[in-house]
C-alpha positions in Angstrom: 203.1 35.2 60.1 206.3 32.8 60.4 209.8 33.3 62.2 212.9 33.1 61.6 215.1 32.5 64.8 214.0 32.5 68.6 212.8 35.6 70.2 215.5 37.5 72.3 215.3 36.0 76.1 213.2 33.5 74.6 215.0 29.9 74.2 213.0 27.6 71.9 212.9 24.8 74.5 211.2 27.3 77.0 208.9 28.5 74.0 207.8 24.6 73.9 206.7 24.3 77.3 204.8 27.4 77.4 202.9 26.5 74.2 201.9 22.9 75.6 200.8 24.3 78.4 198.7 26.9 76.1 197.0 23.4 75.1 196.4 22.2 78.3 194.6 25.0 79.4 192.4 24.9 76.6 191.9 21.3 76.5 190.6 22.2 80.6 188.3 24.6 79.8 186.6 22.3 77.6 187.1 19.7 80.1 185.2 21.4 82.7 182.1 22.8 80.4 181.1 18.9 79.1 181.0 17.7 82.3 178.1 20.6 83.4 176.0 20.5 80.2 173.8 18.2 82.5 173.4 20.7 85.0 173.0 23.4 82.7 170.2 21.4 80.8 168.4 20.5 83.8 168.6 24.7 85.1 167.1 25.8 82.0 164.3 22.5 81.8 165.6 22.1 78.3 164.0 19.6 76.2 166.5 17.1 73.9 165.5 19.2 70.8 166.6 22.3 72.3 170.0 21.1 73.9 170.5 19.8 70.6 170.0 23.3 69.1 171.9 25.1 71.5 174.9 22.5 71.3 175.2 23.6 67.9 176.2 26.8 68.4 179.7 26.4 69.7 180.8 25.4 66.2 178.7 27.6 64.4 180.8 30.6 66.7 184.1 29.3 66.3 183.6 28.5 62.2 182.7 32.8 61.8 185.5 33.8 64.2 188.3 31.8 63.2 189.1 33.3 60.2 190.2 36.6 62.3 192.5 35.1 64.1 195.3 36.2 61.6 194.5 39.5 61.3 194.4 40.0 65.3 197.7 38.1 65.7 199.0 40.7 63.0 197.8 44.0 65.2 199.0 42.5 68.5 202.1 40.0 68.0 201.7 36.3 68.4 202.1 36.5 72.2 199.9 39.2 72.9 197.2 37.8 70.4 197.2 34.4 72.3 197.4 35.8 75.9 194.0 38.0 74.7 192.5 35.2 72.9 193.1 32.5 75.6 192.0 35.0 78.2 188.5 35.0 76.3 187.9 31.7 75.7 189.0 31.0 79.8 186.4 34.2 80.5 184.0 32.7 78.5 183.7 29.5 80.4 181.5 31.2 83.1 178.8 32.5 80.2 176.6 29.3 80.0 175.4 28.6 83.4 175.1 32.3 83.9 172.6 31.9 81.1 168.6 32.4 82.5 167.1 31.5 79.4 167.0 29.2 76.2 167.9 32.0 73.4 170.6 33.4 76.3 172.6 30.3 76.1 172.6 29.7 72.7 174.0 33.7 72.9 176.5 32.7 75.4 177.4 28.9 73.7 178.0 31.1 70.1 180.6 33.2 72.0 181.9 30.5 73.7 182.5 28.7 70.5 184.2 32.0 69.0 186.7 32.7 71.8 187.7 28.6 71.3 188.1 29.3 67.7 190.2 32.3 67.8 192.3 30.8 70.5 192.6 27.6 68.6 193.7 29.0 65.5 196.3 31.4 67.2 197.9 28.5 69.6 198.1 25.9 66.7 199.9 28.5 64.2 202.5 29.6 67.3 202.8 25.6 67.5 203.8 25.4 64.6 206.2 28.3 64.8 208.0 26.7 67.4 208.5 23.7 65.9 209.8 24.8 63.2 212.2 26.4 65.6 213.0 23.4 67.7 213.7 21.5 64.3 211.5 18.6 65.1 208.0 17.5 65.6 206.3 18.7 68.5 202.3 19.1 67.5 201.1 15.7 67.7 202.3 16.4 71.6 200.9 20.1 72.0 197.9 18.3 71.1 198.4 15.1 73.5 198.9 18.2 76.2 194.8 19.1 75.0 193.8 15.9 75.7 195.6 15.9 79.2 194.1 19.0 80.1 190.5 18.1 79.3 190.9 15.0 81.7 192.1 16.9 83.8 189.1 19.4 83.7 186.5 16.8 83.0 187.7 15.0 86.3 187.4 18.3 88.2 183.6 19.1 87.1 182.9 15.3 87.9 183.8 15.9 91.2 181.9 19.3 91.6 179.0 17.8 90.2 179.2 14.6 92.0 179.7 16.8 95.2 176.3 18.8 94.2 178.0 22.1 93.1 176.0 24.3 91.5 178.0 24.9 87.8 177.4 28.6 88.5 180.2 29.1 91.3 182.1 26.1 89.9 182.4 27.5 86.5 183.0 30.8 87.7 185.9 30.1 89.5 187.6 27.5 87.1 187.0 30.4 84.5 189.1 32.7 86.6 192.0 29.9 88.0 192.1 29.4 84.0 192.3 32.8 83.0 195.2 33.7 85.6 196.8 30.0 84.9 196.6 31.2 80.7 198.2 34.6 81.3 201.2 33.3 83.2 202.0 30.4 80.6 201.8 32.6 77.8 204.7 34.9 79.0 207.0 32.1 78.0 205.0 31.5 74.1 207.2 32.9 71.0 206.7 36.5 70.4 206.7 37.2 67.0 205.7 40.5 65.0 205.1 41.1 61.2 207.7 42.6 59.1 207.1 46.4 58.6 206.3 46.3 54.8 203.7 43.1 55.7 199.8 44.2 54.7 197.3 42.8 57.4 195.5 39.8 55.8 191.9 40.2 55.0 189.1 39.9 57.3 187.8 37.0 56.0 189.6 35.2 53.0 189.1 31.9 51.4 191.9 29.6 52.4 194.8 28.4 49.7 193.6 25.1 47.7 195.9 23.4 49.5 194.5 24.2 52.7 191.0 22.6 51.4 192.8 19.4 50.7 194.5 19.0 54.0 191.0 20.2 56.0 189.4 17.3 53.7 191.8 14.2 55.4 191.4 16.1 58.8 187.3 16.1 58.0 187.6 12.2 57.7 189.5 11.6 60.7 187.4 14.0 62.7 184.1 12.8 61.8 185.5 9.3 62.8 186.6 10.6 66.7 183.1 12.5 66.9 181.4 9.2 65.7 183.3 7.1 68.0 183.0 9.1 71.1 179.2 9.7 70.8 178.0 6.7 69.6 180.7 3.8 70.7 179.1 3.3 73.9 175.8 3.0 72.2 177.1 0.4 69.8 178.4 -2.0 72.6 174.5 -1.3 74.3 172.5 -2.2 71.1 174.4 -3.8 69.2 177.0 -5.8 71.4 174.2 -6.2 73.9 177.1 -5.0 76.7 175.8 -3.4 79.8 176.1 0.2 81.0 179.5 -0.3 82.6 181.4 -1.7 79.6 179.6 0.3 77.2 181.0 3.6 79.1 184.5 1.6 79.4 184.4 1.4 75.8 184.7 5.4 75.9 187.2 5.3 78.0 189.5 3.0 76.0 188.6 5.4 72.8 189.8 8.5 74.2 192.6 7.1 76.4 194.3 5.0 73.3 194.0 8.6 71.2 195.7 10.3 74.2 198.6 8.3 74.0 198.9 8.2 70.0 199.0 12.0 70.4 202.0 11.9 73.1 203.7 9.1 70.7 202.8 10.4 67.6 206.2 12.8 67.3 208.5 10.4 67.9 206.4 8.4 64.7 206.8 11.5 62.7 210.5 12.2 63.4 211.2 8.7 62.1 208.8 8.0 59.7 207.3 11.1 58.2 203.6 12.4 58.5 202.6 11.2 55.0 203.9 7.9 56.3 202.1 8.0 59.7 198.8 9.0 58.8 198.8 6.2 56.2 199.5 3.8 58.2 197.2 5.5 61.1 194.9 5.0 58.4 195.3 1.5 57.5 194.8 0.9 61.7 191.6 2.9 61.7 190.0 1.0 59.3 191.4 -2.4 60.7 189.9 -1.1 63.9 186.2 0.0 62.1 186.4 -3.4 60.2 186.7 -5.3 63.8 183.8 -3.0 65.4 181.5 -3.8 62.6 182.0 -7.6 62.4 182.4 -7.9 65.9 180.8 -10.8 67.4 181.4 -9.9 71.4 182.3 -6.7 73.2 186.3 -7.6 73.7 186.7 -7.2 70.5 184.5 -4.2 69.9 186.3 -2.3 72.3 189.3 -3.5 70.7 188.1 -2.0 67.5 187.6 1.4 69.0 190.8 1.4 70.8 192.4 0.8 67.2 190.1 3.6 65.4 191.5 6.0 68.0 194.9 4.9 67.6 194.7 5.5 64.2 193.3 8.4 64.2 194.9 10.4 66.7 197.7 12.2 65.1 196.0 13.5 61.8 194.9 16.5 63.0 198.2 17.8 64.6 199.5 17.2 61.0 196.9 18.7 59.8 197.4 21.7 61.3 201.1 21.5 60.7 200.6 20.4 57.3 198.7 23.6 56.6 200.1 26.4 58.2 203.3 25.4 55.5 200.9 25.5 52.6 200.7 28.9 51.9 202.3 32.7 52.9 199.6 33.1 55.4 199.6 30.5 58.0 196.7 31.6 60.4 194.4 31.9 57.2 195.4 27.9 56.2 194.5 26.9 59.9 191.6 28.9 60.3 190.7 26.9 56.8 191.5 23.8 58.3 190.0 24.3 61.2 186.5 25.2 59.9 186.4 21.9 58.1 187.0 20.4 61.0 184.7 21.8 63.5 182.1 21.4 60.6 183.2 17.4 60.9 182.6 17.6 64.4 179.5 19.1 64.5 178.3 16.8 62.0 179.4 13.5 62.6 176.9 12.6 65.6 174.0 13.5 63.8 174.6 11.9 60.4 175.7 8.6 62.2 172.0 8.7 63.8 170.2 9.7 60.5 172.2 6.6 58.8 171.5 4.0 62.0 167.7 5.1 61.7 168.0 5.0 58.0 170.0 1.3 57.8 171.5 0.1 61.2 174.5 1.1 64.1 176.6 -1.1 61.9 176.3 0.4 58.8 176.7 3.9 60.3 180.6 2.2 61.5 181.1 0.8 57.9 180.8 4.6 56.9 183.2 5.4 59.5 185.5 2.6 58.5 185.5 3.8 54.5 186.4 7.6 55.9 189.4 5.4 57.7 190.5 3.8 54.5 190.5 7.4 53.2 192.9 8.5 55.3 195.4 6.1 54.2 194.4 7.0 50.2 194.7 10.7 50.5 197.6 10.8 53.2 199.6 12.5 50.5 198.0 15.8 51.0 200.3 16.6 54.0 203.3 16.3 51.9 204.8 19.7 52.2 207.0 21.8 50.4 210.6 22.3 51.0 211.3 25.3 53.2 210.6 28.7 52.1 209.1 27.0 48.7 205.9 28.1 49.4 206.6 31.7 49.1 205.9 32.2 53.1 206.2 35.9 54.4 208.5 35.9 57.3 208.4 37.8 60.2 210.5 39.3 62.8 210.7 38.8 66.6 209.6 41.7 68.9 212.1 43.5 70.5 212.2 44.5 73.8 210.7 47.8 75.1 
């Protein structure tokens, strides 16, 4: 679905603020949930292997559900679809803590992931629409808002965990508050409807080839992100010999570097364009990876992980933006890219561990460095046709009443 002008009564700047808050709400759900995983593990007395299996289900649910987002948006319009899907995502936050047994937890996390994926595709598609109406890049900043929301949610969850609060009331209250907040902020987003002659997109369809290539670029970035988030502290402790506090600080440095880069990313894209921005980011991330694998002490390793975060931060937002402009159906293309990136995030931590078992953790991050170098080499995939040349269908603003 695409739009050609601002919705009547909804200024583009207001729509930008609204969709930015949508991203923050979406991130806050993730942040709250992540902090209560230990409670869920202890409550159900899960073995490490069982927990690992359960935590694979959100990605599976997201991958299965994402292709449906375009059809929901076509039927309901962009605003109503986003309001519904975001509400489902926020409400699903309460499900994992309420699960009485391992099989129920897996089912709950499958639904949780499906709701996440549907809302993810809808909000990114609407973010691209808003970006086109404003006429300047905003996608990196929107993903920065997601990071800010995740940090806020994790802070709230950390406070609840330290206070010894049972996760069931905590996540239940958080779900209710975020559901209401999500409904409020969705009121300001663009409300687009398909033209009468447009046919609804298929329920499941292969995304355009261009989106698959763009997804491969996103795969490299998300693999590096997942590896760094899950293994950076372990790397400092096992390879460098750092203490637990310094090892934890490394993960924090990586996350903060990504958030800062995303908020600064739109200015870089305006000045240099998406291809040069991603190419430069790939070079920066590659330099960071080399610093990590050659670091003789903690300071250089932490700096290397921070450079990795800076380099890869803007890739996924720009990949979504490029995918939406790569063919006639933005939601379908974004779903294809999102499915690839979700898969990358799912397999990265396990792949790093498998390579480390066979060789060493240093070799594992050598692989991450190679993928970062591929970002620089493949950045041209984010070069999109001039506006209108991709043959995208046009939709119209919803009329009032």
